[in-house]
C-alpha positions as CSV (number, residue, x, y, z in Angstrom):
1,M,0.0,0.0,0.0
2,L,1.3,3.4,-0.9
3,Y,0.0,6.9,-0.6
4,C,1.1,9.5,-3.2
5,M,0.6,13.2,-3.2
6,Y,1.0,14.9,-6.6
7,K,1.2,18.7,-7.1
8,S,-0.2,20.1,-10.3
9,K,2.3,21.9,-12.5
10,N,-0.1,24.9,-12.6
11,A,-0.6,25.1,-8.9
12,P,0.8,28.4,-7.6
13,L,2.1,28.0,-4.1
14,E,1.8,31.7,-3.3
15,D,-1.3,34.0,-3.4
16,K,-3.8,31.2,-2.9
17,D,-6.0,31.0,0.2
18,M,-7.4,27.5,-0.5
19,F,-6.1,24.6,-2.5
20,K,-8.4,22.1,-4.4
21,I,-7.3,18.7,-3.4
22,L,-8.6,15.4,-4.9
23,I,-8.6,12.5,-2.4
24,V,-8.8,9.1,-4.1
25,E,-9.5,6.4,-1.5
26,D,-11.7,3.3,-1.7
27,E,-12.2,3.0,2.1
28,P,-15.1,5.3,3.0
29,K,-14.0,6.0,6.6
30,L,-10.4,6.9,5.7
31,R,-11.7,9.1,2.8
32,E,-13.9,10.9,5.3
33,I,-11.0,11.4,7.8
34,L,-8.7,12.8,5.0
35,C,-11.5,15.1,3.8
36,D,-12.1,16.4,7.3
37,Y,-8.4,16.9,7.9
38,F,-8.0,19.1,4.8
39,L,-11.2,21.0,5.5
40,C,-9.9,21.8,9.0
41,K,-6.7,23.1,7.3
42,G,-8.8,25.5,5.2
43,E,-8.4,23.5,1.9
44,E,-11.1,22.5,-0.5
45,P,-11.1,18.7,-0.6
46,Y,-13.0,16.6,-3.2
47,E,-13.3,12.9,-2.9
48,A,-13.4,9.9,-5.3
49,E,-14.0,6.3,-4.3
50,N,-12.2,4.8,-7.2
51,G,-10.0,5.7,-10.2
52,L,-12.9,6.0,-12.6
53,R,-14.6,8.7,-10.5
54,A,-11.2,10.4,-10.0
55,L,-10.8,10.7,-13.8
56,E,-14.3,12.1,-14.1
57,L,-13.5,14.8,-11.5
58,V,-10.1,15.6,-13.1
59,E,-11.9,16.3,-16.4
60,E,-14.3,18.7,-14.6
61,I,-12.1,20.5,-12.1
62,E,-8.5,21.7,-12.1
63,F,-7.0,20.4,-8.9
64,D,-3.9,21.8,-7.2
65,Y,-3.0,18.5,-5.5
66,L,-4.0,14.8,-5.8
67,E,-3.8,12.5,-2.9
68,I,-4.0,8.9,-4.2
69,H,-4.1,5.6,-2.4
70,V,-2.3,3.0,-4.5
71,I,-2.5,-0.7,-3.7
72,E,0.3,-2.9,-4.9
73,E,-0.4,-6.6,-4.9
């Protein structure tokens, strides 16, 4: 199991009050905890329960960061 955080090439680190973060996690409770954490930090989290939903959201919204849960078997 591996967690990765990717920063968008277009994400400015300065002059931004809130970052759009996509959280991709199949476990509902952990996804909720991560979203709550980023909300408390003043960020704007979005959640996807799988890769397909994540791709749909990426096509609709320009995210600053992606937090992805990767399972290696």
